[in-house]
C-alpha positions, 0 to 999 in steps of 0.5 A: 849652555853646554849640554849633552851629534854627528855621525852617520844616519839620519839624525840630522834629518831636518833641513835648515830653512833656506833664505837670507845669509844674514846673521844675528847682531852681537846685541841680539845674541847678547839679549838671547843669552841674557834671557837664557842665563837668567832663567827667563825661559819663556822670553828666551824662547820667544826671542830665539824663535824670532831670531830663527825666523829672521836669520834662518841660516844663522845657527845661533838662534836655533842653538839657543832655542833648542837649549831653552826648550830642553831646559823647559823639559821639552826634549822632543820639541828641542830636537829639531832646532838642535839638529838645525844648529848642528847642521848649520855650525858643523864646527861648533862642539857645543851644538853637537854636545847639546844635540847629544844631550837631547838624544840622551833624554829621548833614550836614543843612546847610540845617537847621543854617543855619536854626537858626544864623540863628534864634539870631542873630535872637534875639541879634544879637551871638551870636558862636558862632552867627556862627562857625557860620554862616560855616563852614557857608556855606563848606562849602556853597561859598556863598563870598560869603555866607560872606565876609560872615559872617566879616566879621561875626565879625571885627567882633564879635571883632577878635582872632579870627585864624581868621576874619580869615584866612578873610575874607582868603582869600575876599576874595582879599587876600594877607597876609604870614602866617596869624595864630597863631589860625588855625594853632592852631585848624586843627591843634588840631582836626586833630591826631587825624585828621592822619596818617591823613587826610594819608597816606591820603586826600591821599596825602601823602609830603613828609616821606619825599621831602624826607629822601630828597632830603637824603640823596641830596644831602648823604649825612649819616652816622647820628646826626651832625646837630643838627636842628630840625624847624620845624613838626613837626606829629605828627612825620612828619618827625622819624620820617624824619630821626631816623636822621641826628640826634644831637639832634632838636628839634621846634617847632609852634604847635599844642599838640595837634600837639606832644602827638602828636609827643611820643608818637613818642618821637624828639624830645629837645626839643619847643617849642610856639611859632611857628617864627620866634619860636623861631628868634630864641631859638636861639644863632648857629651852633647847628644842622646842619640845619633841616627844614620840610615843608609849613610855609611854606604857612602863612607866605607871606612868608619873608624873616625866617625865612630870615635867622634860618635862616642865623644859626642854621645852622653853616657847612656846615649845610643847610635842607631845605623844601617850598613850594606853587608859585605858578603864573602869579606875575606878579611876586608873591612869594607868594599866599594861595590859596582853600585858606587856604594860601600859595604862593610863586614860584620866582623869590622862593625863588631870590632869597631864597637869593641874598640870604641867601647860601645855595647851592641844592643841589637844587630838585625839583618834586613833588606835595605832596598830592591834594585832590579827586583834583587834584595840588597842585604844589610844590617840594622844596629843599635849601640849603647854608650855606657 
């Protein structure tokens, strides 16, 4: 029930109700928590409303009620019970973190930050609140402070790949690839809104454009190719390449993305794994086409992937992919950008093709997406394996 309070001002404005000094019993608390943990949110709401009426000065019922309403996507309704819980339990770091989460959802970043900071004053090693502090500061573009908070998260949880990648990003330190934990968190969280946000808000057209380029260059016949979609996401590439595929396999590190791809019904096989690990397990000369749209932006250094691609492709097979183009490379092969994604230089890509014994059949500049109405430059490639 750790979610994303204290401070000054009137953020605790609702006064806790008056009457009795009695508290919920252990059995009542267990019932409330069991409903919440099991996702029985309607039952949890009803039960906790009863607790808050019977024991109005016991913060527990208010705390679980607020968390339940927030989980039911009722952020505004959750605010008052969370405020009451924090007021009744001034030493409860979870209550303050929960209240901060609600302020965050209500786009009240300064109130949220004050709540999170109070939570870590109460419990300096409270990991969830530190994560919330870091994310809140990053969204406010207070990047130096966000970097320090991410570093605190890394110190508390060295295995947190998301925090490590964000710290590298804000510090301008280029790594070889994004940690699995970063990719999984980003895309599991993003899965439900992915298609709409990409195609509408970001004007993303890479899957269609990449498959159209492949069709112009290679003119594949219908239903003839054994295809592996590297980083299949929600299946946008799969839907575009399906008319040419005899078999279509998708692989993605995010389980939520794999679920979305499965819903499209165009893949014969779906694998939840890292794309390089998955390629290592494929037999030699077992695919006609490897396609990867906006995936190398999370890998950075591509040497091993390209070597595995050459091994897995049959002679005459092709690799079609996109990159975010690194401007002003100054000798760099790839760079971790402030967006958290990697760009690669044209020289690096051309060198990989030469070393990997690929023939570059097409290399076209494109706009990958728009971010804050600014075009993100990239390239589409089709390589041939002789």
